[in-house]
Structure formats: C-alpha cells, structure tokens
C-alpha positions as CSV (number, residue, x, y, z in Angstrom):
1,M,89.0,85.6,72.5
2,T,85.5,85.0,73.7
3,K,86.0,85.3,77.5
4,K,84.4,88.4,79.0
5,L,86.7,91.2,80.2
6,K,85.5,93.0,83.3
7,I,86.8,96.5,83.5
8,Y,86.8,98.0,87.0
9,I,86.6,101.7,87.7
10,P,86.5,101.9,91.6
11,G,86.9,105.7,92.1
12,I,83.4,106.6,91.1
13,K,81.4,104.4,93.5
14,F,83.9,102.6,95.6
15,P,86.1,105.1,97.7
16,S,89.3,104.1,99.6
17,I,89.3,105.0,103.3
18,S,92.2,105.2,105.7
19,L,91.2,104.5,109.2
20,T,94.7,105.5,110.5
21,G,94.9,108.9,108.7
22,S,98.4,109.4,107.4
23,Y,99.9,107.2,110.1
24,C,101.8,104.0,109.4
25,S,104.5,102.5,111.7
26,L,106.5,101.5,108.6
27,N,108.4,103.4,106.0
28,C,108.4,100.9,103.2
29,A,110.9,101.5,100.4
30,H,108.2,101.6,97.7
31,C,105.5,103.5,99.5
32,G,106.9,105.7,102.3
33,R,103.3,106.4,103.5
34,H,102.7,108.2,100.1
35,Y,99.6,106.1,99.2
36,L,97.8,106.9,102.4
37,E,97.6,110.5,101.3
38,G,95.3,109.8,98.5
39,M,92.7,108.1,100.7
40,L,89.7,109.6,102.5
41,K,90.6,109.8,106.2
42,L,87.8,108.9,108.7
43,T,87.6,108.3,112.4
44,R,85.6,105.8,114.4
45,S,82.9,108.3,115.1
46,S,82.3,109.2,111.5
47,L,82.7,105.9,109.8
48,I,79.1,104.5,110.1
49,E,77.4,107.7,109.2
50,Y,79.7,108.2,106.2
51,C,78.9,104.7,105.0
52,K,75.2,105.2,105.4
53,S,75.5,108.3,103.3
54,L,77.4,106.4,100.6
55,E,74.5,104.0,100.3
56,K,72.0,106.8,100.0
57,E,74.1,108.3,97.2
58,G,74.2,105.1,95.3
59,Y,77.7,103.9,96.1
60,S,78.3,100.2,96.0
61,G,80.9,99.8,98.7
62,C,84.3,101.0,100.0
63,L,87.9,99.9,100.8
64,L,88.8,99.9,104.5
65,S,92.5,100.5,104.7
66,G,95.2,102.4,106.6
67,G,98.8,102.1,107.8
68,L,100.2,99.2,109.9
69,D,100.4,99.7,113.6
70,S,103.1,98.4,116.0
71,R,101.5,94.9,115.7
72,L,101.9,95.1,111.9
73,K,98.2,95.1,111.5
74,V,95.9,97.6,109.9
75,P,94.0,98.2,113.2
76,L,90.5,97.3,111.8
77,D,89.9,95.1,114.8
78,R,89.4,98.4,116.8
79,F,86.6,99.2,114.4
80,A,84.9,95.8,114.7
81,G,81.6,97.2,116.0
82,E,81.5,99.7,113.3
83,I,82.2,97.2,110.6
84,K,79.5,94.9,111.9
85,A,77.0,97.8,112.0
86,I,77.8,98.8,108.4
87,K,77.1,95.3,107.2
88,E,73.9,95.1,109.3
89,N,72.5,98.5,108.3
90,T,73.6,98.9,104.7
91,R,74.1,96.9,101.5
92,L,77.6,98.2,101.0
93,K,80.4,95.8,100.0
94,L,83.5,96.0,102.1
95,N,87.0,95.2,100.9
96,A,89.7,95.3,103.7
97,H,93.5,95.6,103.8
98,V,94.5,93.8,107.0
99,G,98.2,93.3,107.4
100,F,99.5,90.4,109.6
101,I,96.2,89.3,111.2
102,D,95.9,86.3,113.4
103,E,93.1,84.0,114.8
104,S,91.8,86.7,117.1
105,D,90.7,88.8,114.1
106,I,88.3,86.3,112.7
107,E,85.4,87.6,114.7
108,W,85.4,90.9,112.8
109,V,87.0,89.9,109.5
110,K,84.1,87.6,108.8
111,Y,81.9,90.6,108.2
112,V,83.9,92.0,105.3
113,D,83.2,90.8,101.7
114,A,86.9,90.3,100.8
115,V,90.4,90.7,102.2
116,S,93.1,92.2,100.0
117,L,96.5,90.8,101.1
118,D,99.8,92.1,99.7
119,F,101.8,88.9,99.3
120,V,105.6,88.6,99.0
121,G,107.2,85.3,98.1
122,D,110.8,85.8,99.4
123,D,112.1,86.5,102.9
124,E,114.9,88.9,101.7
125,V,112.5,90.9,99.6
126,I,110.3,91.3,102.7
127,R,113.3,92.5,104.7
128,R,114.6,94.9,102.0
129,V,111.3,96.5,101.1
130,Y,109.2,96.4,104.3
131,K,112.1,96.4,106.8
132,I,110.2,94.0,109.1
133,N,111.1,90.7,110.8
134,R,108.5,88.6,108.9
135,T,108.9,85.7,106.5
136,V,107.0,84.0,103.7
137,E,105.7,81.5,106.3
138,D,104.0,84.4,108.1
139,Y,102.1,85.3,104.9
140,L,101.1,81.7,104.3
141,K,99.8,81.5,107.9
142,I,97.5,84.4,107.2
143,L,96.2,82.6,104.1
144,D,95.7,79.4,106.2
145,I,93.7,81.3,108.9
146,L,91.5,83.1,106.4
147,T,91.0,80.0,104.2
148,E,90.0,77.9,107.3
149,A,87.5,80.7,108.3
150,G,85.9,80.7,104.9
151,V,86.9,84.4,104.2
152,K,87.3,85.4,100.6
153,I,91.0,86.3,100.0
154,A,92.4,88.3,97.1
155,P,96.2,88.2,97.2
156,H,98.1,91.0,95.5
157,I,101.5,90.6,94.0
158,T,103.4,93.7,93.0
159,I,105.6,92.9,90.0
160,G,109.0,94.5,90.4
161,L,108.7,95.1,94.1
162,D,112.3,94.2,94.7
163,F,113.6,97.6,93.6
164,G,112.4,97.1,90.0
165,K,113.8,93.6,89.6
166,I,111.5,90.8,88.6
167,W,112.3,87.2,89.8
168,W,110.5,86.2,93.0
169,E,107.1,86.8,91.6
170,Y,107.1,83.4,89.9
171,R,107.7,81.6,93.2
172,A,104.9,83.6,94.8
173,I,102.4,82.5,92.1
174,D,103.4,78.9,92.5
175,M,102.6,79.2,96.2
176,L,99.3,81.0,95.8
177,V,97.8,78.6,93.3
178,E,97.8,75.9,96.0
179,Y,95.1,77.9,97.8
180,P,91.3,78.2,97.0
181,I,91.6,81.8,95.7
182,D,88.9,83.2,93.4
183,V,90.9,86.3,92.4
184,L,94.6,86.9,92.1
185,V,95.6,90.6,91.6
186,L,98.8,91.7,89.9
187,D,100.1,95.2,90.4
188,V,103.3,96.7,89.0
189,L,105.8,98.9,90.9
190,I,105.5,102.6,90.3
191,P,108.8,104.3,91.3
192,T,107.3,107.0,93.5
193,K,109.0,110.3,94.1
194,G,110.0,110.8,97.8
195,T,110.4,107.1,98.5
196,E,113.5,105.0,98.6
197,M,112.6,103.6,95.2
198,G,111.9,107.0,93.7
199,N,114.8,106.7,91.2
200,V,114.7,103.0,90.3
201,E,113.9,102.0,86.7
202,R,110.3,100.9,86.1
203,P,109.9,97.2,85.4
204,G,109.9,96.6,81.6
205,V,106.6,96.1,79.9
206,E,107.5,92.8,78.3
207,E,109.2,91.5,81.4
208,S,106.1,92.4,83.4
209,L,103.8,90.7,80.9
210,E,105.8,87.5,81.2
211,V,104.7,87.4,84.8
212,V,101.1,88.0,83.7
213,R,101.3,85.1,81.2
214,Y,102.8,82.8,83.7
215,A,100.1,83.6,86.2
216,R,97.5,83.0,83.5
217,E,99.0,79.6,82.7
218,K,99.2,78.5,86.4
219,F,96.0,80.1,87.9
220,N,92.5,78.8,87.2
221,G,90.7,81.5,89.0
222,E,90.1,85.1,87.8
223,L,93.3,87.1,87.1
224,S,93.1,90.8,87.7
225,I,95.4,93.7,86.9
226,G,95.1,96.0,89.9
227,C,95.2,99.8,90.4
228,M,98.9,100.2,90.8
229,R,101.0,100.3,87.6
230,P,102.8,103.0,85.7
231,L,100.9,105.5,83.6
232,G,101.3,106.9,80.1
233,K,102.6,104.8,77.2
234,W,103.7,102.1,79.6
235,R,100.1,101.5,80.7
236,L,98.8,101.5,77.2
237,E,101.3,98.8,76.1
238,F,101.0,96.7,79.2
239,D,97.2,96.8,79.3
240,R,96.9,95.8,75.7
241,G,99.3,92.9,76.3
242,A,97.5,91.8,79.5
243,V,94.1,91.7,77.7
244,M,95.6,89.6,74.9
245,A,97.2,87.3,77.6
246,G,93.7,86.4,78.8
247,I,93.2,88.3,82.1
248,D,89.7,88.5,83.5
249,R,89.7,91.9,85.2
250,L,91.5,95.2,84.4
251,T,91.4,98.2,86.7
252,N,91.4,101.8,85.5
253,P,92.7,101.3,82.0
254,P,93.1,104.3,79.6
255,R,90.0,105.1,77.5
256,K,91.9,104.0,74.4
257,I,92.3,100.6,75.9
258,I,88.6,100.4,76.8
259,E,87.5,101.2,73.3
260,W,90.1,98.8,71.7
261,A,89.2,96.0,74.2
262,K,85.6,96.2,73.0
263,T,86.8,95.1,69.5
264,V,88.5,92.0,70.8
265,R,86.6,90.9,73.9
266,D,83.1,91.1,75.4
267,V,83.5,94.0,77.9
268,E,81.6,94.7,81.1
269,I,82.3,97.9,83.1
270,I,82.0,97.7,86.9
271,Y,82.3,100.6,89.3
272,E,83.8,98.7,92.2
273,C,87.1,97.4,93.5
274,C,88.5,94.7,91.3
275,V,88.3,92.0,93.9
276,M,84.5,92.3,94.2
C-alpha cells in the first residue's frame, strides 16, 4: 500500500480548550460531561493571552470546545472578538466544536480553520443518546449552512453510539458523501464509567472495521480515525485493521502500531488535530 499514512498526535502541540468550564446543559448517555473534565478551562479574559503564549512556545493551534448551552450551541459566538483577534495576531490553527449553529454564526465561524461536527444519522439515536428534540435534518441544515459559507467541515461519526449497537452509521456515511467534505472522522464508542453507557459492551473490533471499510469504499476524501476509541488490545487490533483498510489519518495510535505502520506504509507524524 503506497498511500501515505498521516499519524496525528495532538496532545503535544494542539491542546483542547473548554470555554464553558465543566458546564454543559445536556447529560448525554455516552458522555455525561465526562470529556469536558480533560480539557483546559479558559475564560474570555484569558483566551487571547493564552493563545499568544502557545504561539511563542511553538504550538501549532488548539481546539475550541465546551458544553452546549440552552440554545444547543457551544457558545463560541460569545467569543467572536477573541477568535478574530487570535487569527489576526497569531498563526495558530483553530478547530472548533460548534453544536447546532445557524446563519447568525457565520460572521465568527469563518475565522476558524475547521469545524468539527458530531453527526448522527438517525432521529431515534439522537433522542436516545442526546435526549434533545433535534433530527437528522437539523444536522444536514448545519452542513448546508457551512458548505454555502465555504467553511471547512470535518464531520465525526461515533461507531457504536447507539448503546454499542452498530447499524445507523452506514446511513450516515451515505448522507455525508453527498457533501464536499475533505476529511471524515470515525470515532468508536468508549463505554465510560459514570455515564449511562458505562456498562454497555464495547463495539466489536471486526464489526467496527466493517464501518471503516464501508466508509473507505464510499468516501473519496481523507478518512481519519479520531481520538475516541477503546484502549489496550482493542486499539491495537482495530488500528492495524484500519491501516490495512486504507485510512489516510490515524490519531494517537499505540507505539507498536506506529512502528509496524512504517513497515507497510509511508508514515508522516503530525502534532496537530486530525482534521487539520
């Protein structure tokens, strides 16, 4: 296999920032606000100076994220001035989690380099997992808005999001390939202690790889394996299978996988978020 494999290791030079602290108006079945805890928490007053310090220290960029507010948005619109100032005064790349944005957000979102959008392809899965009154059409509207505005979108599909069951992911891929997307990110559910899904079975390695192979067959852009997927032997087996399936990007693989991948693919290591 001659195609280059890009291995992304974001934690070293591309930190994740929550601009809502530990707050999220939702209590999703797979997350339960757990993943906000691992992010650096900044306020409006500290964001610009922190980003300037990142550039001085040789960082390449950061992820701007946080919980959803009552509008079901990550409230980055309230940081519009700061986001613009960061882009005007630094060379940092910005990736943004946005939630259910609308046309009013285009004035600020055009300053970020990429938008990472969690995408769900079934109304009932949205209801069961996120417990919100939104539909697939609402997700597609976000894609329409961002596409029309010329914003780079990196949709994320979490394999097994429906309490470990895999089925709706194929439909989601079929919908997304109709859009001008450069990078499609596949994550895999991690049953996380303290959440509603804490005790569900992990998606099987081979069943998860079937989704990867289907995405590779259908999608002409770059296919990435994102940060979220189970650790240990599961990750070793899955990552090896994903590399052999022809993915373009792989995030935070075990060292054993990096060394093995160099024997079967041309490998480039990049210290950024995998959508960059």
